[in-house]
C-alpha positions as CSV (number, residue, x, y, z in Angstrom):
1,M,95.1,108.8,44.7
2,T,92.9,107.1,47.3
3,L,93.6,107.8,50.9
4,D,92.7,104.7,52.9
5,T,92.9,105.1,56.7
6,P,95.0,102.5,58.4
7,T,93.5,100.8,61.4
8,F,94.5,98.1,63.9
9,A,93.2,94.6,63.2
10,A,90.4,93.7,65.6
11,P,90.1,92.4,68.2
12,P,93.4,93.6,69.7
13,R,95.9,91.0,70.9
14,T,97.1,91.3,74.4
15,V,100.9,91.7,74.9
16,T,102.8,90.2,77.8
17,V,105.5,92.0,79.6
18,E,107.8,89.8,81.7
19,V,109.9,91.5,84.3
20,W,112.8,89.7,85.9
21,S,113.4,91.3,89.3
22,D,114.9,90.7,92.7
23,V,113.4,91.9,96.0
24,A,116.9,92.9,97.2
25,C,117.5,95.1,94.1
26,P,116.9,98.8,94.7
27,W,116.9,99.5,91.0
28,C,114.1,97.0,90.6
29,Y,112.0,99.0,93.1
30,V,112.8,102.2,91.1
31,G,112.2,100.5,87.8
32,K,108.8,99.1,89.0
33,R,107.6,102.6,89.8
34,R,108.9,104.0,86.5
35,F,107.4,101.2,84.4
36,A,104.0,101.6,86.3
37,A,104.1,105.3,85.4
38,A,104.6,104.5,81.7
39,L,101.9,101.8,81.7
40,R,99.3,104.2,83.3
41,R,99.8,106.5,80.4
42,F,99.8,103.8,77.7
43,A,96.7,103.9,75.6
44,H,96.4,100.1,75.3
45,R,97.2,99.4,79.0
46,D,94.0,97.2,79.3
47,H,95.6,94.8,76.8
48,V,98.9,94.4,78.6
49,D,99.6,91.5,81.0
50,V,102.6,92.1,83.4
51,V,104.2,88.9,84.7
52,W,106.9,89.3,87.4
53,R,109.7,86.7,87.1
54,S,112.3,85.7,89.8
55,Y,115.9,86.5,89.7
56,Q,118.5,86.3,92.4
57,L,121.4,88.7,92.5
58,S,123.1,86.9,95.4
59,P,121.9,83.3,95.5
60,E,124.9,82.4,97.7
61,T,123.6,84.5,100.6
62,P,122.9,82.1,103.5
63,A,119.2,81.5,104.3
64,G,118.0,82.7,107.7
65,P,118.3,86.0,109.5
66,G,119.9,88.9,107.5
67,R,122.9,91.0,108.1
68,P,123.5,94.7,107.4
69,E,123.4,95.3,103.7
70,I,126.2,97.8,103.8
71,D,128.5,95.2,105.4
72,A,127.4,92.4,103.0
73,L,128.0,94.5,99.9
74,A,131.3,95.8,101.0
75,E,132.5,92.3,101.7
76,L,131.1,90.9,98.4
77,K,132.6,93.7,96.2
78,G,135.7,94.2,98.3
79,L,134.9,97.9,98.7
80,P,135.5,100.2,101.6
81,R,132.4,100.7,103.7
82,D,132.3,104.4,103.2
83,H,132.4,103.9,99.4
84,V,129.3,101.6,99.7
85,E,127.6,104.2,101.8
86,Q,128.2,106.8,99.1
87,M,126.8,104.5,96.5
88,F,123.7,103.9,98.5
89,A,123.2,107.6,99.2
90,Q,123.1,108.2,95.4
91,V,120.5,105.5,94.9
92,A,118.5,106.9,97.8
93,A,118.4,110.3,96.2
94,L,117.2,108.9,92.9
95,G,114.6,106.8,94.7
96,A,113.3,109.8,96.5
97,A,112.4,111.3,93.2
98,E,110.0,108.3,92.7
99,G,108.5,108.7,96.1
100,L,110.6,106.0,97.7
101,R,112.2,106.3,101.1
102,F,115.3,104.1,101.0
103,D,116.9,103.6,104.4
104,F,120.1,101.6,103.7
105,A,121.4,102.1,107.2
106,R,118.6,99.7,108.3
107,T,118.5,97.4,105.2
108,L,119.4,93.8,105.9
109,A,120.8,91.4,103.3
110,F,119.0,88.1,103.1
111,N,118.5,85.2,100.7
112,T,115.5,86.1,98.5
113,F,114.5,82.7,97.3
114,D,111.6,82.3,99.7
115,A,110.4,85.9,99.0
116,H,110.2,84.9,95.3
117,R,108.2,81.8,96.4
118,L,105.8,84.1,98.2
119,L,105.3,86.1,95.1
120,H,104.4,83.0,93.1
121,L,102.0,81.9,95.9
122,A,100.4,85.4,95.6
123,R,99.8,84.7,91.9
124,A,98.2,81.4,92.7
125,A,96.1,82.9,95.5
126,G,94.9,86.2,93.9
127,G,96.4,86.8,90.5
128,P,98.4,89.8,89.2
129,A,96.8,92.3,91.6
130,L,97.9,90.4,94.7
131,V,101.4,89.9,93.2
132,D,101.7,93.6,92.8
133,T,100.6,94.3,96.3
134,T,102.9,91.7,97.8
135,M,105.8,92.9,95.8
136,E,105.3,96.5,97.0
137,A,105.0,95.2,100.6
138,L,108.3,93.2,100.2
139,F,110.2,96.1,98.7
140,S,108.9,98.6,101.3
141,A,109.7,96.2,104.2
142,H,113.2,95.6,103.0
143,F,114.3,99.0,101.8
144,E,112.2,101.4,103.8
145,Q,111.4,99.7,107.1
146,G,114.5,97.6,107.8
147,V,112.4,94.4,108.2
148,D,114.5,91.2,108.3
149,L,112.8,89.2,105.6
150,G,115.0,86.2,106.4
151,A,113.6,85.9,109.9
152,D,111.1,83.3,110.8
153,G,107.5,84.5,110.3
154,A,108.5,87.6,108.4
155,L,107.1,86.5,105.0
156,V,103.9,85.3,106.7
157,A,103.4,88.8,108.1
158,I,104.1,90.3,104.7
159,A,101.5,88.1,103.1
160,A,99.0,89.0,105.8
161,R,99.7,92.7,105.2
162,A,99.4,92.3,101.4
163,G,95.9,90.8,101.8
164,F,96.2,87.1,101.3
165,A,93.4,86.5,103.8
166,A,90.9,88.1,101.4
167,H,91.7,85.2,99.0
168,G,91.2,82.5,101.6
169,W,94.8,82.2,102.7
170,D,95.2,82.6,106.5
171,D,98.5,82.7,108.3
172,A,98.5,79.0,108.9
173,R,98.0,78.2,105.2
174,I,100.7,80.6,104.1
175,A,103.2,79.2,106.7
176,D,102.4,75.7,105.6
177,A,103.0,76.5,101.9
178,L,106.3,78.2,102.7
179,A,107.4,75.3,105.0
180,T,106.7,72.6,102.3
181,G,108.5,74.4,99.5
182,D,105.5,75.5,97.4
183,G,106.5,77.7,94.5
184,G,110.2,76.6,94.6
185,D,110.0,74.9,91.2
186,T,108.5,78.0,89.6
187,V,111.3,80.2,91.0
188,R,113.9,77.7,89.6
189,D,112.1,77.8,86.2
190,D,112.3,81.6,86.2
191,L,116.0,81.5,87.0
192,A,116.7,79.0,84.3
193,T,114.7,81.0,81.7
194,A,116.7,84.1,82.7
195,A,119.9,82.2,82.1
196,S,118.7,81.0,78.7
197,L,117.8,84.6,77.6
198,G,121.1,85.9,78.7
199,V,119.8,88.0,81.6
200,T,122.7,89.1,83.7
201,G,121.2,92.0,85.6
202,V,117.9,93.3,86.8
203,P,115.4,94.8,86.3
204,F,115.0,93.2,82.9
205,F,111.8,93.9,80.9
206,V,110.8,91.7,77.9
207,V,107.7,92.2,75.7
208,D,106.4,89.0,74.0
209,R,110.0,87.6,74.1
210,R,110.8,90.0,71.2
211,Y,111.7,93.4,72.6
212,A,113.7,94.0,75.8
213,V,115.3,96.8,77.9
214,S,117.5,96.5,80.9
215,G,117.6,98.7,84.0
216,A,115.4,101.3,85.7
217,Q,114.8,103.3,82.5
218,P,112.9,106.6,82.4
219,P,109.2,106.2,81.8
220,E,109.7,107.5,78.2
221,V,111.9,104.5,77.4
222,F,109.3,102.1,78.8
223,A,106.6,103.8,76.8
224,Q,108.7,103.2,73.6
225,L,109.1,99.5,74.6
226,L,105.3,99.1,75.1
227,E,104.6,100.8,71.8
228,A,107.0,98.6,69.9
229,G,105.6,95.5,71.4
230,W,102.0,96.6,70.8
231,R,102.6,97.4,67.1
232,E,104.3,94.1,66.6
233,A,101.4,92.3,68.1
234,N,98.7,94.5,66.5
235,P,100.0,95.7,63.1
236,L,98.3,98.4,61.1
237,V,96.2,97.1,58.2
238,P,94.5,99.1,55.4
239,A,90.9,99.9,56.1
240,P,88.4,98.5,53.5
241,A,87.9,100.7,50.5
242,G,84.9,103.0,50.8
243,E,83.7,106.5,49.8
244,V,86.8,108.6,49.6
245,C,88.0,111.8,48.1
246,T,90.4,111.3,45.2
247,D,92.7,114.1,43.8
248,G,90.4,116.8,45.3
249,S,87.3,115.6,43.4
250,C,84.9,115.4,46.2
């Protein structure tokens, strides 16, 4: 029999990974790190576009200055404060394994809508790289540094730290964009799409709107997700017939 070598059709088609996430979600921070680890090892990573989408776990949280996260969650869930502290301690231990330094004693609950707007402004200003840097800055400020991201000027400072200025966005331009509501419609579109897809928790990872996994999965699971999406987008095809060995008669 003839042994044709299967190959991928050329040129390869880029796959899109959409990630619904919330800045106030510790598992989203962990999941971001784990997904990044899987993507770094993925052979076709140069043909993967990652798009971060907005999701709000607590949209009812009042805008403005934050309040202690432990108190807010205890009230929301109707749990004793010491029980919430135990939950956070477990999350902190898992985060430490990913190099994250959660400090829930300092974390302040805030309405994340404007933080999501900032991420969309980052995409407009500098593309995916600036989105990633801004998201890391937001996560770290919230979970590790105890920054009140609901306070006036906090998001402008985050944008400056993330490097908006290198893309022509000074503090005044960022403040004006935030004050006039820029990016709000995009956040609402993301929230509506999440609802239409049945997303009820984050992080939520979707490849080409065909394959999805929920939660801060181990890198191995994300690797399987990427591989499944890649093979769907780039199926193996038989190579053209050529000079081959048949039945040992070379």
